[in-house]
N, C-alpha and C positions, 0 to 999 in steps of 0.2 A: 643238763650238766654232763651227762655221760657222753653225749655227742661231741661236746666241746673238747673233751679229754680223750676221745677215741684214739686208739693207737694207729688207726688207718688215716693217713693224711688226706686221702680223698674225701673222707667224711668231714674232717675238720675244714677242708677247703670249701666244700659246699656250704658249711655253716658260716664260714667267714664271709662268703659272697652274699649271703642272705640275711645276715645279722641286722642290717639297717632296715630291712623290710619287717622283720620281727619286731624291732623297736617301734616302728611306725604303727604296727597293728596292736601291740600290747600296751602302749602308752608309757608315760614317763615313770610312774611309780614302779611298775614291774620291770621296766628296762633297767632302771637304776639298781634295783634289788638283784636282778638275775642275769642281766646281759653285759653290764659294764665290765665285770671281771673277765668274761669271755672275750670281749673286745680287746682288753689289755693283753690277755694271753695270746690272741691271734697276732697282735703286733710284734710279739716276741717269738713267733713260731717260724717254721721253715718258710722260705721265700714264696713257694707256691700257695701256701696257706695265708701268709701275711698279706699278699697282694689283694685279697678280697676285702680285708679290713681297711687297708690303705685306700683302695679305689673308692670305697663308699663311706669314708670317715666323716665327711661333711654331713651327709644324710643321717648318719648315726648320731653325731654330736648334736644335731638340731633337735633331737628327741629327748635330750636330758637337760637337767637344770644347770645353771651357770657354775655353781661351785664344783659339781662333779665334772662338768665339761672342762673346767680349768685344770683339774687333776689329769684328765685324759690328754689334754694338750701338752702337758709336761712330758708324759710318756711318749706321745707322738713325736715331739721334738727330740727326745733322747733316742728313739728307735729309728726315726726316718730322716732326720735332717743332717746327720753327721756323715760327711763323705767317707770317713774312715770305717764306718760301721754299717753302712747301708748301700744297697744297690742304687745306682743313679735313677733307675725307673721309679723307685719309691719317692725319691726327692722330687722328681718331675711331677708325679701324681699329687704330692703335697703342695708344690708350688701352684699347680693348676686349680687347686681347691681353695686357695687363700681368699679369693673373691667371695666364695660361698661362706667361708668362716665369718667374715665381717658382717654378714647379714644377720647373724645371731649372737655375735660377741659385742660386749660393750665397747664404746669408743676408747675408754681408758685402757681396758685390757688389750684392745687392738693396738693401741699406740705403744704400750709397755712391752708386749710380748710378740705380736705379729710383725710389727715393723722391724725389730731386731732379727726375727726369723727370716724375713724377706732379705735383709742385708746378708745374712749367712748364706742363703740360697743364691743370691746374686753372685757371690764369690765362689760358687761351685765350679769345679774343674770341667763339668759338662756344660757346654754352651746352652743347650736347650733348657736346662734347669735354671740357669741364671737369667735367660731371656724371659721365661715364664714368671719368675719371681720379680723381675724388673717391671713387667706389665702389671702385676698384681700390686706392687708397692704403690704405684700411682693411685690406684683405686682405694687402697687402704688409707693413704694420706688424705685424699679428698673426703672420704667418709669421716675420718677423725676431725678434719677441719670443719666440715659442714655441721657436725654435731657440736663442736666447740662454739661455732658461731650462733647456733640456736640457743645454747645455754646463755650466751652473753646478751641476747636480746630480751 
């Protein structure tokens, strides 16, 4: 916990870039107890610290349970998806990981939260962000439809 709140941003930067690996090694229980708060802090830190959490967020989220993951997704959306409050590079990294998100999110959550997020990112003023989100949207919709068809059978 001291390293996460260290006043030297170089220390926090290293931690933010390796948090997903710690989560993988420590397992779900310890990650949820000790690392989720650190992840959320890194998402609100200086850009050179935040980039580590954003770059590896899909790998981190994969290691936690769905209820905690959904809370983190709200923070991710609030801190990364808004063009007025975030660097376009964060939005691009977010858009590029959407395919990874649906691999561990439920179809209902993907449809209710990820699809609207894709539309927000498609409308981004930076073309690369919109283009990446548009590609991801197709995959998300296919995933939701495939799972909906399986339920109907």
